[in-house]
TORTOR-684497 format. One record per residue (C-alpha): residue number from 1; residue in three letters; x, y, z. Coordinates in steps of 0.5 Angstrom, whole numbers, plus 500, padded with zeros to 3 digits. Layout:
TORTOR-684497
[r NUM; "ALA"; [X; Y; Z]];
...
***
This chain:
TORTOR-684497
[r 1; "MET"; [230; 421; 678]];
[r 2; "VAL"; [235; 422; 684]];
[r 3; "ARG"; [241; 423; 680]];
[r 4; "HIS"; [245; 428; 684]];
[r 5; "PRO"; [249; 427; 691]];
[r 6; "ALA"; [249; 434; 692]];
[r 7; "ARG"; [241; 433; 694]];
[r 8; "MET"; [242; 427; 699]];
[r 9; "LEU"; [240; 429; 706]];
[r 10; "PRO"; [245; 430; 711]];
[r 11; "THR"; [249; 423; 712]];
[r 12; "ALA"; [249; 421; 719]];
[r 13; "THR"; [254; 416; 723]];
[r 14; "ALA"; [254; 412; 729]];
[r 15; "PRO"; [258; 415; 735]];
[r 16; "SER"; [265; 416; 733]];
[r 17; "ILE"; [270; 410; 735]];
[r 18; "SER"; [277; 409; 735]];
[r 19; "GLU"; [281; 408; 728]];
[r 20; "PRO"; [279; 400; 726]];
[r 21; "SER"; [285; 395; 725]];
[r 22; "PRO"; [287; 395; 718]];
[r 23; "SER"; [283; 388; 717]];
[r 24; "LEU"; [276; 392; 718]];
[r 25; "HIS"; [278; 396; 711]];
[r 26; "ASP"; [280; 389; 707]];
[r 27; "ASP"; [273; 387; 704]];
[r 28; "ARG"; [275; 380; 703]];
[r 29; "ALA"; [277; 379; 710]];
[r 30; "THR"; [271; 382; 713]];
[r 31; "HIS"; [266; 378; 708]];
[r 32; "LEU"; [269; 372; 710]];
[r 33; "ALA"; [269; 373; 717]];
[r 34; "TYR"; [261; 375; 717]];
[r 35; "THR"; [260; 369; 712]];
[r 36; "SER"; [262; 364; 718]];
[r 37; "SER"; [258; 358; 721]];
[r 38; "VAL"; [253; 360; 727]];
[r 39; "PRO"; [258; 360; 733]];
[r 40; "ARG"; [252; 358; 738]];
[r 41; "GLU"; [245; 355; 738]];
[r 42; "HIS"; [240; 357; 743]];
[r 43; "GLY"; [233; 359; 744]];
[r 44; "PHE"; [230; 365; 746]];
[r 45; "GLU"; [234; 368; 751]];
[r 46; "PRO"; [235; 376; 754]];
[r 47; "LEU"; [238; 380; 749]];
[r 48; "ARG"; [242; 387; 751]];
[r 49; "VAL"; [239; 393; 750]];
[r 50; "GLU"; [242; 400; 748]];
[r 51; "GLY"; [237; 406; 747]];
[r 52; "ARG"; [230; 406; 748]];
[r 53; "LEU"; [225; 401; 745]];
[r 54; "PRO"; [219; 404; 741]];
[r 55; "ASP"; [213; 403; 745]];
[r 56; "GLY"; [208; 400; 740]];
[r 57; "LEU"; [214; 396; 737]];
[r 58; "ARG"; [211; 389; 739]];
[r 59; "GLY"; [212; 382; 735]];
[r 60; "THR"; [218; 378; 733]];
[r 61; "LEU"; [223; 379; 727]];
[r 62; "TYR"; [225; 373; 724]];
[r 63; "ARG"; [232; 373; 719]];
[r 64; "ASN"; [234; 367; 715]];
[r 65; "GLY"; [240; 365; 711]];
[r 66; "PRO"; [246; 361; 711]];
[r 67; "GLY"; [248; 358; 717]];
[r 68; "LEU"; [253; 353; 716]];
[r 69; "TRP"; [258; 355; 711]];
[r 70; "ASP"; [262; 348; 712]];
[r 71; "LEU"; [260; 341; 714]];
[r 72; "PHE"; [265; 336; 718]];
[r 73; "GLY"; [271; 341; 716]];
[r 74; "ARG"; [269; 342; 709]];
[r 75; "PRO"; [267; 348; 706]];
[r 76; "TYR"; [261; 349; 701]];
[r 77; "SER"; [263; 353; 695]];
[r 78; "HIS"; [257; 357; 695]];
[r 79; "SER"; [252; 361; 699]];
[r 80; "PHE"; [246; 357; 696]];
[r 81; "GLU"; [249; 350; 698]];
[r 82; "CYS"; [250; 352; 706]];
[r 83; "ASP"; [245; 350; 711]];
[r 84; "GLY"; [240; 355; 713]];
[r 85; "ALA"; [239; 358; 720]];
[r 86; "VAL"; [234; 362; 723]];
[r 87; "ALA"; [235; 368; 728]];
[r 88; "ALA"; [230; 371; 731]];
[r 89; "VAL"; [228; 378; 736]];
[r 90; "ARG"; [222; 378; 740]];
[r 91; "LEU"; [220; 385; 743]];
[r 92; "GLY"; [216; 387; 747]];
[r 93; "GLY"; [212; 384; 753]];
[r 94; "GLY"; [214; 378; 757]];
[r 95; "SER"; [220; 378; 762]];
[r 96; "ALA"; [225; 381; 758]];
[r 97; "PRO"; [224; 387; 753]];
[r 98; "ALA"; [228; 383; 748]];
[r 99; "LEU"; [229; 376; 747]];
[r 100; "GLY"; [233; 373; 742]];
[r 101; "ALA"; [234; 366; 739]];
[r 102; "HIS"; [239; 362; 733]];
[r 103; "ARG"; [238; 356; 731]];
[r 104; "VAL"; [240; 352; 724]];
[r 105; "THR"; [234; 349; 721]];
[r 106; "GLN"; [235; 341; 721]];
[r 107; "SER"; [233; 339; 714]];
[r 108; "GLU"; [232; 332; 713]];
[r 109; "GLY"; [239; 332; 709]];
[r 110; "LEU"; [243; 335; 715]];
[r 111; "ARG"; [240; 329; 719]];
[r 112; "GLU"; [242; 324; 715]];
[r 113; "GLU"; [249; 327; 714]];
[r 114; "ARG"; [250; 328; 721]];
[r 115; "ALA"; [248; 321; 722]];
[r 116; "ALA"; [253; 318; 717]];
[r 117; "GLY"; [259; 323; 719]];
[r 118; "ARG"; [260; 326; 712]];
[r 119; "PRO"; [257; 330; 707]];
[r 120; "LEU"; [252; 327; 703]];
[r 121; "TYR"; [250; 333; 699]];
[r 122; "GLY"; [252; 339; 695]];
[r 123; "SER"; [259; 340; 692]];
[r 124; "ASN"; [263; 338; 698]];
[r 125; "ALA"; [261; 331; 698]];
[r 126; "ALA"; [265; 326; 695]];
[r 127; "TRP"; [264; 325; 687]];
[r 128; "ARG"; [261; 318; 687]];
[r 129; "THR"; [256; 321; 692]];
[r 130; "ARG"; [254; 327; 688]];
[r 131; "LEU"; [254; 323; 681]];
[r 132; "TRP"; [249; 318; 685]];
[r 133; "ASN"; [245; 324; 688]];
[r 134; "GLY"; [244; 327; 680]];
[r 135; "LEU"; [242; 321; 677]];
[r 136; "ARG"; [236; 320; 683]];
[r 137; "LEU"; [235; 327; 682]];
[r 138; "ARG"; [236; 328; 690]];
[r 139; "ALA"; [238; 334; 693]];
[r 140; "LYS"; [238; 337; 700]];
[r 141; "ASN"; [233; 343; 702]];
[r 142; "THR"; [237; 347; 706]];
[r 143; "ALA"; [232; 352; 707]];
[r 144; "ASN"; [237; 358; 707]];
[r 145; "THR"; [233; 364; 703]];
[r 146; "ALA"; [227; 367; 706]];
[r 147; "LEU"; [221; 366; 711]];
[r 148; "LEU"; [214; 366; 710]];
[r 149; "SER"; [209; 367; 715]];
[r 150; "TRP"; [202; 364; 713]];
[r 151; "GLN"; [196; 363; 718]];
[r 152; "GLY"; [200; 363; 724]];
[r 153; "ARG"; [205; 358; 721]];
[r 154; "LEU"; [212; 360; 720]];
[r 155; "PHE"; [216; 357; 714]];
[r 156; "ALA"; [223; 357; 712]];
[r 157; "LEU"; [224; 358; 704]];
[r 158; "LEU"; [229; 355; 699]];
[r 159; "GLU"; [226; 356; 691]];
[r 160; "ALA"; [228; 350; 689]];
[r 161; "ALA"; [225; 346; 694]];
[r 162; "ARG"; [218; 345; 699]];
[r 163; "PRO"; [218; 350; 704]];
[r 164; "THR"; [220; 348; 711]];
[r 165; "GLU"; [216; 349; 717]];
[r 166; "LEU"; [219; 351; 724]];
[r 167; "ASP"; [216; 352; 731]];
[r 168; "PRO"; [215; 360; 731]];
[r 169; "ALA"; [215; 359; 739]];
[r 170; "THR"; [222; 355; 739]];
[r 171; "LEU"; [225; 355; 731]];
[r 172; "ASP"; [225; 348; 732]];
[r 173; "THR"; [224; 344; 725]];
[r 174; "ILE"; [218; 341; 724]];
[r 175; "GLY"; [219; 339; 717]];
[r 176; "PRO"; [218; 340; 710]];
[r 177; "SER"; [210; 341; 707]];
[r 178; "ASP"; [207; 342; 701]];
[r 179; "LEU"; [202; 347; 704]];
[r 180; "GLY"; [196; 343; 702]];
[r 181; "ILE"; [198; 344; 694]];
[r 182; "GLU"; [197; 337; 691]];
[r 183; "LYS"; [205; 335; 688]];
[r 184; "LEU"; [208; 341; 690]];
[r 185; "VAL"; [216; 340; 688]];
[r 186; "ALA"; [218; 347; 688]];
[r 187; "PHE"; [216; 354; 692]];
[r 188; "THR"; [219; 361; 691]];
[r 189; "ALA"; [223; 364; 696]];
[r 190; "HIS"; [219; 371; 695]];
[r 191; "PRO"; [212; 370; 696]];
[r 192; "ARG"; [208; 376; 695]];
[r 193; "ALA"; [202; 378; 699]];
[r 194; "VAL"; [197; 383; 696]];
[r 195; "ALA"; [193; 386; 702]];
[r 196; "SER"; [186; 388; 698]];
[r 197; "HIS"; [186; 381; 696]];
[r 198; "ARG"; [188; 378; 703]];
[r 199; "THR"; [192; 373; 699]];
[r 200; "THR"; [199; 371; 698]];
[r 201; "TYR"; [202; 369; 692]];
[r 202; "SER"; [207; 365; 690]];
[r 203; "TYR"; [211; 360; 685]];
[r 204; "GLY"; [215; 355; 683]];
[r 205; "VAL"; [220; 352; 677]];
[r 206; "GLU"; [219; 345; 676]];
[r 207; "LEU"; [225; 343; 672]];
[r 208; "GLY"; [226; 337; 668]];
[r 209; "PRO"; [225; 335; 661]];
[r 210; "ARG"; [219; 339; 660]];
[r 211; "PRO"; [220; 345; 665]];
[r 212; "LYS"; [214; 349; 668]];
[r 213; "LEU"; [212; 355; 672]];
[r 214; "ASP"; [208; 353; 677]];
[r 215; "VAL"; [203; 359; 680]];
[r 216; "HIS"; [200; 359; 687]];
[r 217; "ALA"; [195; 363; 691]];
[r 218; "LEU"; [195; 362; 699]];
[r 219; "PRO"; [189; 366; 701]];
[r 220; "TRP"; [190; 368; 709]];
[r 221; "THR"; [184; 364; 711]];
[r 222; "GLY"; [182; 358; 707]];
[r 223; "PRO"; [186; 352; 703]];
[r 224; "ALA"; [192; 354; 698]];
[r 225; "ARG"; [191; 353; 691]];
[r 226; "ARG"; [195; 352; 684]];
[r 227; "LEU"; [192; 358; 680]];
[r 228; "THR"; [196; 355; 673]];
[r 229; "ARG"; [202; 352; 670]];
[r 230; "ILE"; [206; 355; 664]];
[r 231; "PRO"; [211; 351; 660]];
[r 232; "LEU"; [218; 354; 660]];
[r 233; "ALA"; [222; 354; 654]];
[r 234; "HIS"; [229; 353; 658]];
[r 235; "ASN"; [230; 350; 665]];
[r 236; "VAL"; [232; 357; 668]];
[r 237; "MET"; [232; 360; 675]];
[r 238; "ILE"; [227; 365; 677]];
[r 239; "HIS"; [229; 368; 684]];
[r 240; "ASP"; [223; 373; 685]];
[r 241; "PHE"; [217; 376; 681]];
[r 242; "ALA"; [212; 382; 682]];
[r 243; "ALA"; [204; 382; 684]];
[r 244; "THR"; [199; 388; 682]];
[r 245; "GLU"; [192; 387; 685]];
[r 246; "ARG"; [190; 385; 678]];
[r 247; "HIS"; [197; 381; 675]];
[r 248; "LEU"; [203; 377; 676]];
[r 249; "VAL"; [209; 379; 673]];
[r 250; "PHE"; [215; 374; 672]];
[r 251; "PHE"; [222; 376; 669]];
[r 252; "VAL"; [225; 370; 666]];
[r 253; "GLY"; [232; 372; 665]];
[r 254; "PRO"; [237; 367; 661]];
[r 255; "ALA"; [240; 364; 667]];
[r 256; "GLU"; [240; 357; 665]];
[r 257; "LEU"; [241; 350; 669]];
[r 258; "VAL"; [246; 346; 665]];
[r 259; "ILE"; [243; 339; 666]];
[r 260; "TRP"; [248; 335; 664]];
[r 261; "ARG"; [253; 338; 670]];
[r 262; "ALA"; [247; 337; 674]];
[r 263; "LEU"; [246; 330; 673]];
[r 264; "PHE"; [254; 328; 672]];
[r 265; "ALA"; [256; 332; 678]];
[r 266; "ALA"; [261; 336; 674]];
[r 267; "GLY"; [264; 342; 677]];
[r 268; "ASP"; [262; 346; 683]];
[r 269; "PHE"; [255; 349; 684]];
[r 270; "ARG"; [256; 356; 681]];
[r 271; "SER"; [258; 352; 675]];
[r 272; "LEU"; [251; 349; 674]];
[r 273; "PHE"; [248; 355; 671]];
[r 274; "GLU"; [250; 359; 665]];
[r 275; "TRP"; [248; 366; 662]];
[r 276; "ARG"; [245; 365; 655]];
[r 277; "PRO"; [244; 372; 653]];
[r 278; "GLU"; [242; 370; 646]];
[r 279; "HIS"; [236; 368; 649]];
[r 280; "GLY"; [234; 374; 651]];
[r 281; "SER"; [229; 375; 658]];
[r 282; "GLU"; [222; 373; 657]];
[r 283; "VAL"; [216; 377; 660]];
[r 284; "ILE"; [210; 373; 663]];
[r 285; "VAL"; [204; 377; 665]];
[r 286; "VAL"; [199; 373; 669]];
[r 287; "PRO"; [192; 376; 670]];
[r 288; "ILE"; [190; 374; 677]];
[r 289; "ALA"; [183; 373; 675]];
[r 290; "ASP"; [183; 369; 669]];
[r 291; "PRO"; [190; 366; 669]];
[r 292; "THR"; [189; 362; 663]];
[r 293; "ARG"; [190; 368; 659]];
[r 294; "VAL"; [198; 369; 659]];
[r 295; "VAL"; [201; 375; 656]];
[r 296; "ARG"; [208; 373; 654]];
[r 297; "PHE"; [214; 377; 650]];
[r 298; "SER"; [222; 377; 650]];
[r 299; "VAL"; [226; 384; 651]];
[r 300; "ASP"; [234; 384; 651]];
[r 301; "ALA"; [237; 380; 657]];
[r 302; "PHE"; [237; 383; 664]];
[r 303; "TRP"; [237; 380; 671]];
[r 304; "SER"; [234; 382; 677]];
[r 305; "TRP"; [235; 378; 684]];
[r 306; "HIS"; [229; 383; 688]];
[r 307; "VAL"; [223; 386; 686]];
[r 308; "ALA"; [221; 392; 690]];
[r 309; "ASN"; [213; 393; 688]];
[r 310; "ALA"; [209; 393; 682]];
[r 311; "PHE"; [202; 397; 681]];
[r 312; "GLU"; [198; 398; 675]];
[r 313; "ARG"; [198; 406; 671]];
[r 314; "GLY"; [192; 405; 666]];
[r 315; "GLY"; [194; 400; 661]];
[r 316; "GLU"; [201; 400; 664]];
[r 317; "ILE"; [204; 395; 669]];
[r 318; "VAL"; [210; 399; 673]];
[r 319; "VAL"; [215; 395; 676]];
[r 320; "ASP"; [221; 397; 681]];
[r 321; "LEU"; [226; 393; 682]];
[r 322; "VAL"; [234; 392; 682]];
[r 323; "ARG"; [237; 391; 675]];
[r 324; "TYR"; [243; 387; 673]];
[r 325; "ASP"; [246; 387; 666]];
[r 326; "ASP"; [248; 380; 667]];
[r 327; "PHE"; [249; 374; 672]];
[r 328; "ALA"; [256; 375; 675]];
[r 329; "THR"; [253; 376; 681]];
[r 330; "MET"; [252; 369; 682]];
[r 331; "ASP"; [259; 368; 682]];
[r 332; "GLN"; [260; 373; 687]];
[r 333; "LEU"; [255; 370; 692]];
[r 334; "GLY"; [259; 364; 692]];
[r 335; "ALA"; [264; 363; 699]];
[r 336; "SER"; [270; 366; 696]];
[r 337; "GLY"; [270; 373; 700]];
[r 338; "ALA"; [269; 377; 693]];
[r 339; "PRO"; [265; 384; 694]];
[r 340; "PHE"; [258; 383; 691]];
[r 341; "GLU"; [257; 389; 686]];
[r 342; "GLN"; [250; 391; 687]];
[r 343; "GLY"; [245; 393; 682]];
[r 344; "VAL"; [241; 399; 679]];
[r 345; "PRO"; [235; 401; 683]];
[r 346; "THR"; [231; 401; 676]];
[r 347; "ARG"; [224; 403; 674]];
[r 348; "VAL"; [221; 398; 669]];
[r 349; "VAL"; [214; 400; 665]];
[r 350; "LEU"; [211; 395; 661]];
[r 351; "ASP"; [205; 395; 656]];
[r 352; "PRO"; [202; 388; 656]];
[r 353; "ALA"; [197; 390; 650]];
[r 354; "ARG"; [203; 392; 645]];
[r 355; "ARG"; [208; 387; 648]];
[r 356; "THR"; [213; 393; 650]];
[r 357; "MET"; [218; 394; 656]];
[r 358; "ARG"; [222; 401; 657]];
[r 359; "ARG"; [226; 402; 663]];
[r 360; "ASP"; [230; 408; 667]];
[r 361; "ALA"; [235; 408; 673]];
[r 362; "LEU"; [231; 411; 679]];
[r 363; "THR"; [238; 413; 682]];
[r 364; "ASP"; [245; 413; 681]];
[r 365; "ALA"; [247; 409; 687]];
[r 366; "ARG"; [248; 401; 687]];
[r 367; "ALA"; [244; 398; 692]];
[r 368; "GLU"; [240; 392; 693]];
[r 369; "PHE"; [234; 389; 698]];
[r 370; "PRO"; [229; 394; 696]];
[r 371; "MET"; [223; 394; 701]];
[r 372; "ILE"; [217; 398; 702]];
[r 373; "ASP"; [211; 399; 707]];
[r 374; "LEU"; [208; 392; 705]];
[r 375; "ARG"; [201; 395; 707]];
[r 376; "ILE"; [201; 398; 700]];
[r 377; "ALA"; [204; 392; 696]];
[r 378; "GLY"; [201; 392; 689]];
[r 379; "THR"; [199; 399; 689]];
[r 380; "SER"; [203; 405; 688]];
[r 381; "HIS"; [208; 407; 693]];
[r 382; "ARG"; [212; 413; 695]];
[r 383; "THR"; [219; 411; 698]];
[r 384; "MET"; [223; 405; 698]];
[r 385; "LEU"; [228; 402; 703]];
[r 386; "LEU"; [235; 399; 700]];
[r 387; "ALA"; [242; 397; 703]];
[r 388; "SER"; [248; 399; 700]];
[r 389; "ASP"; [255; 395; 700]];
[r 390; "SER"; [258; 399; 694]];
[r 391; "GLY"; [264; 402; 698]];
[r 392; "ARG"; [268; 402; 705]];
[r 393; "ARG"; [262; 403; 709]];
[r 394; "ASN"; [255; 400; 708]];
[r 395; "ALA"; [249; 404; 708]];
[r 396; "LEU"; [242; 404; 709]];
[r 397; "LEU"; [238; 408; 704]];
[r 398; "ARG"; [231; 411; 704]];
[r 399; "LEU"; [229; 413; 696]];
[r 400; "ASP"; [224; 418; 696]];
[r 401; "LEU"; [221; 418; 689]];
[r 402; "GLU"; [216; 423; 689]];
[r 403; "ARG"; [221; 428; 692]];
[r 404; "ASP"; [226; 426; 688]];
[r 405; "ARG"; [231; 425; 694]];
[r 406; "LEU"; [236; 420; 697]];
[r 407; "SER"; [238; 420; 704]];
[r 408; "ARG"; [242; 415; 708]];
[r 409; "PHE"; [245; 412; 714]];
[r 410; "GLU"; [252; 410; 714]];
[r 411; "LEU"; [255; 404; 718]];
[r 412; "GLU"; [262; 404; 721]];
[r 413; "PRO"; [268; 401; 718]];
[r 414; "GLY"; [267; 393; 718]];
[r 415; "GLU"; [260; 393; 719]];
[r 416; "ARG"; [255; 390; 715]];
[r 417; "ALA"; [247; 391; 715]];
[r 418; "SER"; [242; 386; 712]];
[r 419; "GLU"; [236; 388; 709]];
[r 420; "MET"; [231; 393; 712]];
[r 421; "VAL"; [224; 390; 714]];
[r 422; "PHE"; [219; 395; 715]];
[r 423; "VAL"; [214; 395; 721]];
[r 424; "PRO"; [208; 400; 721]];
[r 425; "ARG"; [209; 405; 727]];
[r 426; "GLU"; [202; 403; 729]];
[r 427; "LYS"; [197; 398; 726]];
[r 428; "ASN"; [193; 404; 722]];
[r 429; "ALA"; [199; 409; 722]];
[r 430; "PRO"; [200; 413; 716]];
[r 431; "ILE"; [203; 409; 710]];
[r 432; "ASP"; [211; 409; 710]];
[r 433; "ASP"; [210; 412; 718]];
[r 434; "GLY"; [214; 406; 722]];
[r 435; "TRP"; [221; 403; 724]];
[r 436; "ALA"; [226; 400; 719]];
[r 437; "LEU"; [229; 393; 722]];
[r 438; "SER"; [236; 391; 720]];
[r 439; "MET"; [241; 386; 723]];
[r 440; "VAL"; [248; 389; 723]];
[r 441; "TRP"; [255; 385; 724]];
[r 442; "SER"; [261; 388; 727]];
[r 443; "ALA"; [268; 386; 725]];
[r 444; "ARG"; [270; 390; 731]];
[r 445; "THR"; [266; 385; 736]];
[r 446; "SER"; [265; 379; 732]];
[r 447; "THR"; [258; 380; 735]];
[r 448; "SER"; [251; 382; 731]];
[r 449; "HIS"; [245; 387; 733]];
[r 450; "LEU"; [238; 389; 731]];
[r 451; "ALA"; [238; 396; 729]];
[r 452; "ILE"; [231; 400; 730]];
[r 453; "LEU"; [231; 406; 726]];
[r 454; "ASP"; [225; 411; 724]];
[r 455; "ALA"; [224; 409; 717]];
[r 456; "SER"; [223; 416; 715]];
[r 457; "ARG"; [229; 419; 718]];
[r 458; "LEU"; [235; 414; 717]];
[r 459; "GLU"; [240; 419; 717]];
[r 460; "ASP"; [238; 420; 724]];
[r 461; "GLY"; [241; 413; 726]];
[r 462; "PRO"; [238; 408; 730]];
[r 463; "VAL"; [234; 409; 736]];
[r 464; "ALA"; [235; 403; 739]];
[r 465; "ARG"; [240; 397; 738]];
[r 466; "VAL"; [239; 390; 741]];
[r 467; "PHE"; [245; 385; 741]];
[r 468; "PHE"; [247; 378; 741]];
[r 469; "ASP"; [253; 376; 744]];
[r 470; "HIS"; [255; 372; 738]];
[r 471; "THR"; [256; 373; 730]];
[r 472; "VAL"; [249; 372; 727]];
[r 473; "PRO"; [252; 370; 720]];
[r 474; "LEU"; [249; 374; 714]];
[r 475; "THR"; [242; 373; 713]];
[r 476; "PHE"; [238; 374; 706]];
[r 477; "HIS"; [231; 376; 708]];
[r 478; "GLY"; [227; 376; 714]];
[r 479; "VAL"; [219; 377; 716]];
[r 480; "PHE"; [216; 381; 722]];
[r 481; "VAL"; [210; 378; 726]];
[r 482; "PRO"; [207; 382; 730]];
[r 483; "SER"; [204; 380; 737]];
***
């Protein structure tokens, strides 16, 4: 396991610049500037390119995140309440080497609010309005977390709602979709594809008096279908899951919705969930071939926002994820500007037959947003890409699990980088041979750019940068769609 900073590959940085202003060293000020509302919406237009774009990199990167951090001058209390916005960068072909677009997703709720001229949903609506929404079980689908590309269609995702379809050519909002799944109520922000099955798997948590885990399969050709429904003991948040070629694995941490607060609009968004470690975490293992033969067992409480990958090893299931001891990061994801304390990249080994789990840290580094070469998702992987914001300088990391080595590229002070999206160098390139794409925001210029790095040599820095002329606010997750 990587525990020795002395063995890290050399650190590389961008070309030297003059000393930044003191405000760039203020984590809170930087965060608040980064989490401002979309300054300008536009369709695809030429973007400025520095460096040389890789010849074989052709397609569109779509990224999703909170786009409106306030409405009618009233700030949202938490990033999960913000109205979503999608930024896109199209590379290769056409009239320009790089084109960019940025649009707020026009949800039904946002259109209602703009027509009314006042907030109608969320914690910045009037208390009577919030109470009425709670009693009628109404909420706004902000579609602000992730994206799904499926059968040539593009969907913006929020885990507590149905997918919102977008036009991939324009980013115009088409509207909510059930994907053809009967009585679809909620859909994960983290669907997972298993290439050998030519299928993407997903789930949704149905909240209420009898909460359920609703599990789905989305074949790459043919209709989507429901695999199974599993009763849950509590109304919980499940943000991500793991998929191998044989099993789907859910880690149900005790982050529980306080129903009375939701119904009676008591407190802000962060107060809707409570961490109840005395309930422990539940592990749910679902065999894909026979989803009725579910294995369930309890372990000590822990939390994970994101899973990198999972694979089978004999009778064991190995899951690499980012682990937290508690749910404190839910508060840190709010709009206060507090630094986000990142988790521990961890390997979890499950033995479903014995109903046991053991875990071990993969590195001493604190990081988030793990990513692998998705062509091998569900099978054994050798490397993992991560983003780290645990110090004054944001860094992009590559964890080599076979060679026990961590390499990094450090950004300049005041820069913030998104999750990296891996793109193969070419269709049949060797595994892990490709590009790492990250959206980077600069406090110095208040603009954002797409950084393109060689995924196997992050320490060399970007081979090219593609610049927007404005800020692209914080984005959580993205997807690359090849031409």
